[in-house]
C-alpha positions, 0 to 999 in steps of 0.5 A: 720570657722577657715581656717588656723592656722599659726606657727611662726618659727625661721629660714626662711622656711615656710611650706605651707600645703594647701590640708590637711584640712577636714573641710566643713561647715555644712550649705553648705552640700545641694545640693550634688550629691556625698558621701562627706566624701569620696570626701573630704578623696579622694581629700585630701593631707591626713595627711600632717599636721600629717607630718608637725608636725612630722617635727617640732617635729625633728626640734625642738630636733635640736633647729630649728622651721619652720614657718607653714601655715596649711589650715584646710579647704577642697580643696573640699569647696574652693581650695587656690592654684588655679588661680582665672582666665581664666589661671588656667588649672583645670578650664577645669575639673570643679576644679578651686577655687571653684569645680563643679565636683568630683574626678571622673568627676561627678557633685558635686551638684545637680544644679550649685552653685550661683555666689553669693554663690561661691563669699561667699566662696572666701570671706571666705577662698580663699581671707583670706588664700592668704592675711595672707600667703602673710603677713607671707612671707613678715614678713620673708622677713623683718626679713631674707631677704629671704624665702624658701616655702615648698609647702607640698602636697601628691597624690595617687599611681594610677592617679585619673579621674580628673588628667590631666597628668595621664601617667606621672611618678609617683615616691615616691617624685615629686619635683615641681620648678619654675626656677624663684623661685628656684636658680640653686644652691638651686635646685641642692641641692635638687637633690643631697640630693634626689639622696642620699636618698632611695626614687625615685624622679622626677622633675615636674612629675606628678605635676609642679610648687610651690606656690608663693604668687601673690604679689611676683610671677615672680617678687621677686627671694628672695622668694624661692619655692619648692613643695614636693609631697609625693606619699601616699602609702609611709606613708598611706594605700590608702584603708582605709586612715590610716597612717602607719609606713613610716610616720617617714621615710618621715617626717625625710627626709623633716626635714633633707632637711628642715634644709639644705635649711634654712642654706643656 
């Protein structure tokens, strides 16, 4: 199973697309207690790989190319952005690295997955994802002395049952920031840019923080990271799961921001 796609770039931005994948191995589709197709599409950050493709096309017209790291596997199979220990808050709702619960809080499987099956999934997806992304970030650091991660996600207009912060604001863009991994000056530039846009936005609402490989997390401030969560209705029909014309405006605003941050 091909876990991810790496795209090489020519300036120090890497776009991380961890939750857009839809693949779920056929030999693992046993003992399911839910409609797997519906669950995969409900939980996916649908069309974020397509948005990244559009961003790359816009940047290419300007002679720029962002690095990319796109996960092709459904998060319902393995979620590469969870902490694999007790600090992961989503463990409380059965959505740690390997999910046991569905988006509406029901059991995913008719019987719990064995510890050996969970370990197999982590070895197939979670560990390689973390290792290869860490290597990519390290290589960019070696070449440029800095790197900015754009952690690209999306979320539903209405909170799903599994979410822990259902009453939080749900703007068109959620900006996830971590003060160690986003300088004040860069944060100010992002906020000024968003203020001048036509889209509503908020910091760390309804989701917070941004992905940084553990090797660098809280240790190396040369690794900057910004999570961009896009509200799904801005670019797709949530009832039919199909993208609409809004995807062009979304892609353009992100491409412009990436160019701005990459030239800092």
